[in-house]
NUPA-420677 format. One line per 4 residues: number of its first residue (from 1); their letters; for each residue y, x, z of C-alpha. Coordinates in nm, 4 decimals, always signed. Layout:
<bamis>
NUM> a> Y,X,Z | ...
</bamis>
This chain:
<bamis>
1> mdlt> -2.1819,+4.0284,+2.5376 | -2.4634,+3.7651,+2.6037 | -2.7842,+3.9578,+2.5767 | -3.0323,+3.6615,+2.5648
5> lgvi> -3.3080,+3.6709,+2.2945 | -3.3647,+3.3791,+2.0684 | -3.0939,+3.0883,+2.0748 | -2.7595,+3.2356,+2.0802
9> lglh> -2.5940,+3.0922,+2.3894 | -2.2237,+2.9837,+2.4174 | -2.0025,+2.7352,+2.6029 | -1.7557,+2.4579,+2.5060
13> cpvy> -1.4307,+2.5726,+2.6713 | -1.1575,+2.3365,+2.7669 | -0.8092,+2.3929,+2.5910 | -0.5884,+2.2127,+2.8303
17> rgle> -0.4482,+2.5296,+2.9514 | -0.4110,+2.6644,+2.6003 | -0.6400,+2.8230,+2.3286 | -0.5989,+3.1566,+2.4867
21> aala> -0.7292,+3.0388,+2.8223 | -1.0237,+2.8881,+2.6529 | -1.1215,+3.2154,+2.4813 | -1.0756,+3.4103,+2.8101
25> raad> -1.3091,+3.1666,+3.0060 | -1.5807,+3.2205,+2.7405 | -1.5245,+3.6026,+2.7448 | -1.5344,+3.6169,+3.1135
29> lgce> -1.8585,+3.4303,+3.1443 | -2.0115,+3.6824,+2.8927 | -2.0580,+3.4347,+2.5880 | -2.1349,+3.5417,+2.2476
33> amqm> -2.0117,+3.2032,+2.1132 | -1.7815,+2.9208,+2.2022 | -1.6866,+2.5843,+2.0961 | -1.3481,+2.3973,+2.1643
37> lpyr> -1.1118,+2.1309,+2.0401 | -0.8769,+2.2429,+1.7909 | -0.5753,+2.1674,+2.0164 | -0.4360,+1.9895,+2.3354
41> rhdp> -0.3427,+1.6285,+2.3247 | -0.0454,+1.5859,+2.0753 | +0.0090,+1.9677,+2.0694 | -0.1503,+2.1144,+1.7534
45> ptte> -0.0977,+2.5011,+1.7280 | +0.1325,+2.6491,+1.4713 | +0.0165,+2.8674,+1.1958 | +0.1322,+3.1772,+1.3911
49> ecaa> -0.0628,+3.0639,+1.7008 | -0.3750,+3.0160,+1.4995 | -0.3573,+3.3571,+1.3513 | -0.3051,+3.5203,+1.6893
53> fdka> -0.5938,+3.3237,+1.8541 | -0.8145,+3.4210,+1.5542 | -0.7156,+3.7972,+1.5991 | -0.7595,+3.7775,+1.9576
57> rras> -1.1106,+3.6074,+1.9286 | -1.2535,+3.8449,+1.6717 | -1.1482,+4.1402,+1.8980 | -1.3336,+3.9891,+2.1954
61> svkr> -1.7058,+3.9545,+2.2738 | -1.6940,+3.6143,+2.1451 | -1.8279,+3.6373,+1.7872 | -1.9114,+3.2828,+1.6885
65> lfih> -1.6601,+2.9965,+1.7062 | -1.7233,+2.6224,+1.6482 | -1.4453,+2.3556,+1.6416 | -1.5385,+2.0063,+1.7622
69> srfv> -1.3408,+1.6949,+1.6492 | -1.1026,+1.5778,+1.9179 | -1.0589,+1.2158,+1.7760 | -1.3031,+0.9347,+1.7493
73> psla> -1.3694,+0.8671,+1.3897 | -1.3243,+0.5518,+1.1941 | -1.4587,+0.7099,+0.8631 | -1.7073,+0.4364,+0.8387
77> ssds> -1.4804,+0.1452,+0.9389 | -1.4355,-0.1469,+0.6916 | -1.0589,-0.1356,+0.7678 | -0.8969,+0.0685,+0.5097
81> arrm> -0.6054,+0.1611,+0.7215 | -0.8144,+0.2982,+0.9938 | -1.0207,+0.4747,+0.7490 | -0.7192,+0.6500,+0.5962
85> rsmg> -0.5895,+0.7475,+0.9351 | -0.9067,+0.8983,+1.0245 | -0.9232,+1.0886,+0.6876 | -0.5909,+1.2207,+0.7630
89> hlas> -0.7002,+1.3277,+1.1060 | -1.0307,+1.5026,+0.9545 | -0.8228,+1.6885,+0.6883 | -0.5814,+1.8243,+0.9312
93> elrl> -0.8546,+1.9319,+1.1674 | -1.0580,+2.1050,+0.9100 | -0.7315,+2.3070,+0.8088 | -0.6773,+2.3873,+1.1898
97> aaal> -1.0415,+2.4841,+1.2026 | -1.0134,+2.7342,+0.9266 | -0.6807,+2.8703,+1.0339 | -0.8522,+2.9351,+1.4053
101> ggea> -1.1575,+3.1171,+1.2360 | -1.4069,+2.8458,+1.3215 | -1.7416,+2.8941,+1.1221 | -1.8096,+2.5211,+1.1481
105> yvlh> -1.6484,+2.1929,+1.2506 | -1.8656,+1.9294,+1.4486 | -1.8213,+1.5671,+1.3685 | -1.9649,+1.2510,+1.4914
109> ggay> -2.0469,+0.9820,+1.2507 | -1.8454,+0.6966,+1.4157 | -1.9254,+0.3338,+1.4060 | -1.9418,+0.0656,+1.1231
113> svgs> -1.7255,-0.2378,+1.1780 | -1.8089,-0.5738,+1.3326 | -1.9826,-0.7775,+1.0605 | -2.0760,-0.4892,+0.8366
117> sfde> -2.3916,-0.2881,+0.8377 | -2.5267,+0.0912,+0.8586 | -2.5620,+0.0971,+0.4856 | -2.2152,-0.0172,+0.4074
121> glrf> -2.0732,+0.2147,+0.6846 | -2.2696,+0.4894,+0.5386 | -2.0954,+0.4540,+0.2087 | -1.7579,+0.4430,+0.3616
125> fkes> -1.8402,+0.7578,+0.5582 | -1.9572,+0.9364,+0.2522 | -1.6311,+0.8386,+0.0621 | -1.4131,+0.9224,+0.3584
129> vtra> -1.5582,+1.2815,+0.4355 | -1.5465,+1.3563,+0.0509 | -1.1747,+1.2527,+0.0276 | -1.0762,+1.4360,+0.3571
133> taea> -1.2488,+1.7443,+0.2764 | -1.0831,+1.7601,-0.0765 | -0.7571,+1.6970,+0.0775 | -0.8000,+1.9727,+0.3444
137> gvkv> -0.8448,+2.2359,+0.0633 | -1.0397,+2.4621,+0.3002 | -1.4197,+2.5497,+0.3034 | -1.5347,+2.4674,+0.6635
141> piyl> -1.8862,+2.3625,+0.6881 | -1.9401,+2.0143,+0.8596 | -2.2072,+1.9962,+1.1311 | -2.2911,+1.6211,+1.2100
145> envp> -2.3829,+1.5469,+1.5537 | -2.6412,+1.2968,+1.6958 | -2.4819,+1.0450,+1.9371 | -2.6132,+0.8467,+2.2312
149> gggr> -2.6716,+0.5544,+2.0138 | -2.6069,+0.1813,+2.0989 | -2.4185,-0.0839,+1.9371 | -2.2689,+0.0100,+1.5878
153> rmgg> -2.2414,+0.3733,+1.6475 | -2.4139,+0.5847,+1.3499 | -2.6333,+0.8842,+1.4291 | -2.8247,+0.7734,+1.7389
157> tlee> -3.1626,+0.8339,+1.5886 | -3.2641,+1.1290,+1.3871 | -3.3435,+0.8928,+1.0813 | -2.9736,+0.7854,+1.0955
161> lakl> -2.8562,+1.1458,+1.1337 | -3.0666,+1.2579,+0.8448 | -2.8980,+0.9894,+0.6306 | -2.5594,+1.0946,+0.7323
165> veac> -2.6307,+1.4579,+0.6733 | -2.7546,+1.3725,+0.3151 | -2.4599,+1.1681,+0.2427 | -2.2575,+1.4589,+0.2840
169> pgas> -2.3365,+1.7454,+0.0463 | -2.3193,+2.0885,+0.2227 | -2.3406,+1.9300,+0.5741 | -2.5693,+2.0486,+0.8447
173> acld> -2.6820,+1.9071,+1.1705 | -2.6042,+1.9563,+1.5418 | -2.8769,+1.8354,+1.7896 | -2.7460,+1.7277,+2.1457
177> taha> -3.0019,+1.7106,+2.4041 | -2.8224,+1.4899,+2.6362 | -2.7466,+1.2485,+2.3590 | -3.0992,+1.2309,+2.2270
181> waag> -3.2126,+1.1626,+2.5791 | -2.9617,+0.8661,+2.6214 | -3.0737,+0.7489,+2.2528 | -3.4312,+0.7179,+2.3979
185> ypls> -3.5984,+1.0318,+2.3096 | -3.8102,+1.1464,+2.6221 | -3.7123,+1.5075,+2.6420 | -3.7783,+1.5741,+2.9981
189> taeg> -4.1219,+1.7493,+2.9225 | -4.2474,+2.0085,+2.6727 | -4.4391,+1.7481,+2.4935 | -4.1515,+1.5241,+2.4565
193> mlkf> -3.9320,+1.8197,+2.3288 | -4.1993,+1.9157,+2.0946 | -4.2287,+1.5646,+1.9450 | -3.8605,+1.5450,+1.8941
197> lsla> -3.8151,+1.8857,+1.7239 | -4.1256,+1.8037,+1.4982 | -3.9468,+1.4851,+1.3939 | -3.6113,+1.6724,+1.3416
201> hrll> -3.8031,+1.9218,+1.1329 | -3.9632,+1.6615,+0.9265 | -3.6533,+1.4287,+0.8658 | -3.3693,+1.7264,+0.8489
205> gadt> -3.5817,+2.0327,+0.8048 | -3.5374,+2.3427,+1.0358 | -3.2752,+2.5098,+0.7998 | -3.0423,+2.2062,+0.8317
209> vklf> -3.0226,+2.2356,+1.2148 | -2.7553,+2.4973,+1.2639 | -2.6341,+2.4307,+1.6199 | -2.7580,+2.2702,+1.9465
213> hlnd> -2.5727,+2.1238,+2.2149 | -2.7755,+2.2181,+2.5083 | -2.6914,+1.9703,+2.7735 | -2.8500,+1.8304,+3.0890
217> tral> -2.7529,+1.4766,+3.1666 | -2.7557,+1.2140,+3.4439 | -2.7511,+0.9324,+3.2168 | -3.0690,+0.7196,+3.2228
221> lgsn> -3.3393,+0.7375,+2.9336 | -3.2357,+0.5045,+2.6581 | -2.9108,+0.3836,+2.8383 | -2.6822,+0.4821,+2.5461
225> renh> -2.4416,+0.6541,+2.8094 | -2.2954,+0.9901,+2.8025 | -2.2925,+1.1597,+3.1393 | -2.3500,+1.5531,+3.1080
229> ahwg> -2.4657,+1.7478,+3.4045 | -2.4874,+2.1055,+3.4892 | -2.8381,+2.2524,+3.4201 | -3.0838,+2.1677,+3.6925
233> kgfl> -2.8935,+1.8777,+3.8234 | -2.9849,+1.6172,+3.5525 | -3.3033,+1.4553,+3.4189 | -3.4082,+1.7024,+3.1493
237> gtes> -3.6700,+1.9331,+3.2692 | -3.6972,+2.3193,+3.2660 | -4.0231,+2.3025,+3.0615 | -3.8466,+2.1117,+2.7984
241> lktl> -3.5582,+2.3343,+2.7786 | -3.7815,+2.6249,+2.7743 | -3.9884,+2.4768,+2.4896 | -3.6579,+2.4463,+2.2676
245> lgrd> -3.5553,+2.8018,+2.3310 | -3.8966,+2.9529,+2.2548 | -3.9002,+2.8204,+1.9149 | -3.8895,+3.0880,+1.6426
249> eyan> -3.7359,+2.8715,+1.3781 | -3.4072,+2.8597,+1.5912 | -3.3908,+3.2335,+1.6731 | -3.0603,+3.2761,+1.5309
253> vvgi> -2.9294,+2.9384,+1.5904 | -2.6449,+2.8846,+1.8554 | -2.6796,+2.6679,+2.1659 | -2.3585,+2.5398,+2.3165
257> iepp> -2.3472,+2.4120,+2.6700 | -2.0974,+2.1432,+2.7036 | -2.0574,+2.1219,+3.0932 | -1.8613,+1.8558,+3.2786
261> lgpa> -1.5115,+1.9796,+3.3574 | -1.4837,+2.1858,+3.6737 | -1.4685,+2.5416,+3.8092 | -1.5788,+2.8475,+3.6081
265> eddr> -1.8313,+2.9246,+3.8660 | -2.0119,+2.6036,+3.7690 | -2.0313,+2.6998,+3.4253 | -2.1601,+3.0465,+3.5124
269> asla> -2.4461,+2.8834,+3.7091 | -2.5505,+2.6637,+3.4042 | -2.5303,+2.9738,+3.1820 | -2.7456,+3.1728,+3.4223
273> fvrr> -3.0032,+2.8930,+3.4492 | -3.0344,+2.8894,+3.0622 | -3.0410,+3.2558,+3.0274 | -3.3314,+3.2693,+3.2701
277> ltar> -3.5403,+3.0384,+3.0662 | -3.4497,+3.2066,+2.7378 | -3.5773,+3.5459,+2.8840 | -3.8995,+3.3846,+2.9851
281> as> -3.9508,+3.1882,+2.6531 | -3.9101,+3.5333,+2.4683
</bamis>
């Protein structure tokens, strides 16, 4: 079991070798929480496989499970056919999240169409999520995640993320440190992190932030690029991360590391890096 104090630490585990292998990776690395995609490419699990995974996970040390969307959503598109396909994907994945025992489902806002606007995209997004959740027929909370920004992608700024959350009653927020950096928030210092968290508190409220993606990054500040790195090998500073981990209002919030795909020992090193800072922050 993860014995860190404050933020509850977990890992995003790949499912390309199967759901059981993802669970084993999290358990072997001493994680109390994990995140995963709901299935391998074109290979959704059966009802029986979902039930078996849920039972195994509940019997393990991994007590918190989050399911991340595996598709790029077009929920804000002006193209009705694309929107309908995305609604179907969302409904299907919400049902899988429930069957797998996930406590929440992490979703990006997607992008609005060429010639459209954020406000129109927001309206389509709200309608799409409302219809998809009704079609799914399950009660799995949706956590909307900030993105690296750029172009027509919605949710790159905290102001946009707050509007997405407000548009979806019952939704919460997931804050990704690497995405925030790529969107232009200078999080590499304690001061930069404090300013970011203060703005998030003002726009979203501390109770709305239910999950962190604790990611270092090799992307340049404001580059709108995604390039996750193992902790200590990117641009985000030790003092920045320690500042986040030491905030009392996030004492029971889960922090998921989403490392680059690679050996388990690399993941172990990233986890150890964050655990050391968590112990110091407490």
